[in-house]
N, C-alpha and C positions, 0 to 999 in steps of 0.2 A: 419890266418885271414879268416873270413867267407865271401865268395864271394856273391854278389847280384845275385839272380837267375833270376830276371826280371829287365832288363836295360831300361833306357829311351833313345830312339834312335830318333834323329832328322833327317828327310829327306827333302832336299830342292832342287827342280828341277829348272833349268834355265827357264825363261819365254820367250822362243823362239819357239813358236808353242807348241802344246800339247804333242809332242813326248817325250820330256824330262820328263814330268810327267807320261805319259803312261808307259814308260819302268821302272819306279820306282815302279809301282804297284806290279809286281811279287816279287820284292825284299821286299817290305813292307809286302806282303801277307805271304812270307816265314818266315820273322822275327816274325811276329805276331803269326804264328803257333808254333814258338819256345818259345812262352810265354813272349815276350818282349812288352814294351809299345811304341807305335809309335806316334810321333808328326810330322805333316806335316806343313812345313812353305813355303808359296809362295803367289802369287797373287790370286785373286778371281776365275779366269777362271780355273787355275790349281787345286785349292782346290775343285771346283765344280766337276771336273773329279774324284778326289780321293773319294769325298763323295759318288758319284754314285756307286763306286765299294767297298769301305771299309768305311761304314758310322759310325762305332763305334770307330774311331781313334780320336786323339786330333788335332785340326786344328788351326793354328795361322796365322795372316797376317804378312808375311815377304817377301815383294816384293823386287825385285832386278832389274838389268839392263834388259830392255825390248826393243830390237832393232826393228826397222821398216824398211821395204824395200822402195826403191824409184821406181817410175814409169819410171825413165829415166836413172839412174846410176846403174852400176853393184853393187852387194851386197858388194864386198870387198872394193870398193871405199867409199860406204856409211858408212861401219864400220870404215874405216880409219878416216873419218871425225868426227866420234863420239867417237874416242879413249879417248879424255879428259873426256867425260861423263862416259865411261866404267871404267876408272881409279878411278873417284870419287865414283861411285857406289860400286866398289870393296872394297875401303878403308872404305866407310861408312858401308857396310854390315858386314865387319870384326869386327868393334867396336859394332855394334848393336847385333852381335852374342853373345858377352860377357854377355850382359844383359839377353838374352834368356837362356844361359847356367845356369846362377844363378837362374833365375825364375823357370825354369822347371827341374832343377837338371839333366841336360843332361849328359849322359855317352858317347855316340857315335854320331858323325855327319856324314851323308852321303850327299855329295854335288854333284849334277849332273851339271857339267860344270860351277859352280859358283866359281870364282877364290879365293874369300876372305873368304870362310867358313871353315877355319882351326883354330885351337887353340892349342897352345903348351901343354896345360894341359889336352887335350881331345883326345881320339882316333878318328881319322878322315879318311874318304874315299873320294877320288875324282873320279868321273865317267866321262869317255870320250871315244868316239870311234875314235877320230882322233888326236893322238899325233902329226901327221903331218897335218898342215893346208894347203890344196892344194891352189896353185895359178895358174892363167892362164899361159900357156906355155911360153910366152915372159918374165914372171916375176918369173919363177920357181926357179931361183937362189936365190930368197929371202925366200924360204921356210925354210932355215936353221935358219932364225930369229925366225920364229914361233916354230920350233922344240926346240930351246934353251929356248924360253920363256915358252913353255909348260913343259919342263923338270924342270925348276925352280919352276913352280906352283906345279907339281906332287910331288916334293921332300918335299914340305911343309906338305904333308899329310902322315899319317901312311901307307896307301895303296892306290893304284889306280886300279880301276876296268875298264877293257875294255870289253864291251858287244860284243864279237866276239869269234871265235875259233882260237887257234894257228895252225900253219901249213898251208897246201895248201887248206884245206876245210874251207875257210873263206869268209866273206862278204865284208870286208872293203878294201881289197887290200893294196895299198901303203899308205893308211891313217894311218894304225897301224902296217903294216908289212914292212920289209926292212928298218927299222929305229931302231937305238940303243935305247932301253927302259931302264928307271931307274929300279933298283933292286926291288922296291916296287910295280911294276906293275903285275897284275894278269888278265888273260883272264877268263871271267865268263860265256862264252857262250851267245847265243842270249836271249834277255829279251823280253817277250811278255805277255801282260795281258790276252791273250787267252789260255795260258797254266795254269795248275792247275785248281782247282775247277771243275774237270771233272764231278762231280755229278750234277751240276746245269743244269736245262733244260731251253730252250728258251721259251719265252712267246708264246701264241697261235697266232702267226702272220700268216696272210694269205699267202699261198704259191702261187707264180706266177713267170713266166719267167721274168727275168729282167737283165739288166746290172747295174754295180755299179761304181760310181765315189766317190773316197775318197779324200776330200779336207783337206788340212793342211797348216800350216805356217802362218806368219803374213800377214796383209793387207799392201799394196793394191793388192799384187799379188794373194792372195787367191780369191778375188772378180773378178779379171781380168780373171783368169782361169775358174771360175764358169760361167761367162757370155759367154765366148768363147764356152765352152762345151754345154751349154744350147742351143745356136744358132745352133750348129752342130747336136745335138741329139734330139731336140724337136719333130721331125717328124719321128724318126727312131723306128723300132720295134726290139726287145721287148722294153718296157718302161725302163727308166733309173732312178735308185735311187741314189740321191746325199746325201752322208753323210757329213754334214757340219762341224762336230767336234766342236760344240759350246754347251758344257754341262751347261753353265750358262744361256741358253735361254730355252724357253718353249719346251716341249718334243713332242707336237702334230705335225704330219707331215702335209705338205702343198703340193698341187698338181697344176701343170700348164701344161695342155696338157698331153704329154707323160713323163713328168718329175715329180718325187716325191721327196720332200726334207725332210730330218730328221735333226733337229738341233743336236740331240744326241740320241744314243741308248746305253744301258748297254752292257758290253763286250759279254755276252752270245748271246744276240739278234743280235748284230753287226756281230759276228763270223758266225752265221747261215746265215745271209743275204749275207755276202761276199761269203761263200762257195757255196751257191746256184746260184751265178751269172753266166750268160753266158759269161760275159766279164767284166774286171775290168780296170779302169783308175785311176792312183794316181800320186801324186808327188813322187819323189825319195828320200823323207826323210828317214833317216836310221831306225827310229822306225817303220814306215809304212812297210818298207822292211822286218824287222825282224818279224813283225806280220803276213804278208802275207806268209812268209816261214813257220811260225809255223802252219798256216792253210793249208799248201801245195797248195797254190794258186799262180799263176803268174799274171802279169798285164802289161799294157802298162804304162811305166814311163814317166812323163813329168817333167823334172827338172825345178826348179824355175830359171828364166833367171838371169844370173849373179851370182848365188850361186854356186861357184866352187865345193863345196863338193857334191851337188846333181848332177851336171853335170858329175863329175867323176864317182859317183856310178852308174848312169844310163848307162854310157858307159861301165864300168867294168863288170856289171852284165849282160848286154845284150850280151857282147862278150862271157861270160860264157854260154850263151844260157838259162839263168834262167828267164830273163825278156826280153821284147821288149822295145824300147824307141823311142821317137819323141820329137823334140824341140817345145816349145810353139809357136814359129814363124811359124811353118809349119802346125799348126792346121787349117789354113784357107783352106788348101788343103784337098781333100777327103782321108781319111785313112780307111783301112780295119779292121773291128772288127774280132778278132779271139778268140779262147777259152782261159779259164783262168787256166786250170789244169796244174800242173807241178809235176815232180817226184823228190823230194829232198831226199838226202841220210838220212837214219834213224840215222846215226851217229851224225847229227847236233843236234837232240833232245836229244839223249842219252848223248853225251858229255856235252851239255848245262846244263842238270840237275846235273851232277857230278861236273862240274866246279863251278857253283854257290854255291852248298852245301859246297864244300871244301873252297871256298873263304870266305863265311860267318863264317864258323867254325874257320878259321885262324884269321879273324877279331875279333871274340869274345875272342879267346885265347890271342891275342895281347893286348886287353883291360884289361883282367884279369892280365896279366903279368905287365902291366903299373901300375895298381892299387896296386899290391903286392909291386912293387918297391917304390911307394909313401909311403905306410904304413911302409915299412922297413926304409925309410929315416926318417920318423917321430919318430920312436922308437929309432933310433940311436942317434939323436941329444941330448936328455936328458942324455944319457949315457956318451956322450962326455963331456958334461958340468960337470958331477959329477967327471970325471977323471981329468978335468982341475982344 
C-alpha cells in the first residue's frame, strides 16, 4: 500500500485563555515543516493568534466549551456549577467532529484539552499538562476523581502528549508527576511559540528601558488584574508595557502616562520586548511559564484567584527559585521590583527538542500502521467471501 506523504492534521485548542492555542503553534510549525497540511479549528480569538504566526494554514470555526471566571467564587466552584454545560459541549463537539473529518478528509486529530475530540477511526492525540487536577487542601482527597476521569479521557485517544519533561527537571510537579499514567502518555518537553524560526528578526521597535506585564486568561479576572497593576505602576519608572493578549483587536499601541498597552505583538517582537524588560509580571498560566523559560526570563507570578492549578504552579516554581510569586490580594501593598534574568538548565531546551520530535514521529508511525491495518481488513473480506 502506498502511504500518503502529506496528511491532513486537525489541531483544536481549548478556548480557555490563549495559552492552549499558543502552545500548539510550535507543534503546528513542526508538522508543517514535515510537509503536512494543517487545519486549525477553534473560536475567532484563537484563530486570530494562529493567523498572526502561521497565515497560510486552513482555518475553520469549531468553537467549544469556553469557561468564564467569577468575581466572587473560586474557579473550581464555578466549573462545578457549569459541569452540565461542559458535558453538553463535549458530546456536541464529538458529533460535530465527524462532519469535519468527512469534509476535510482528516487523517490525524490533535486536541488540546478538548475531551470530545476523538474518533475511533482516526489517529488522535490529547494534550494536557495536568493528569492530576489540583484541589484546595481541604478537598485534596477528591483529586482521585479527577485522576480517574482524566485517565478515562486519555485512553480514548491514540496518544496523550504532556508538555513537560520526565524526571526531576520538570515544571508541573505533582500535576503530572507522582501519578500513575496510562501507557499511551508521552512527555514532549516544553512547548513555546518563541522556539524555532530563529532566522526571523524583530521589527524596528524603539528600544527603551521598560518593565512588562503579560496578561492572560478569561475575563473578568484579566481586567481586574490589569486595573490593579495600572494603579500601582502608572507613576513608576521605567515605563510599563502591558501585553494584552488580544490578537483579534487592532495592533496599534495606546499610551496613558507611564503605561503603554499592546493588544497583540507577533511572537518575534513579543520575545524581544520581554527579553529586554527590567522586570516582568504575569499570571502563572502554564503556557506563559513555558514561554518565559524558553526566553530564559523569570517573572513575578500572580495566580488567578481560586484557580488551583495556577496557585500550585506559582508556589511550586517559586520554591524551586525559578520565579517569585505574590497573591493578587496583596497587590494593594507595596512590592519590590527585581530583575527578570534567570539561568535555566540547557537540558530543558535540548530534551524538549528531542522529546517533541520523537513523539511526532511515533504519532505518524501509529497513523500509518492504523491505515495499513484498515487496508488489510478491506482486502481480506472479499477473500473470505470467495472461500465461503
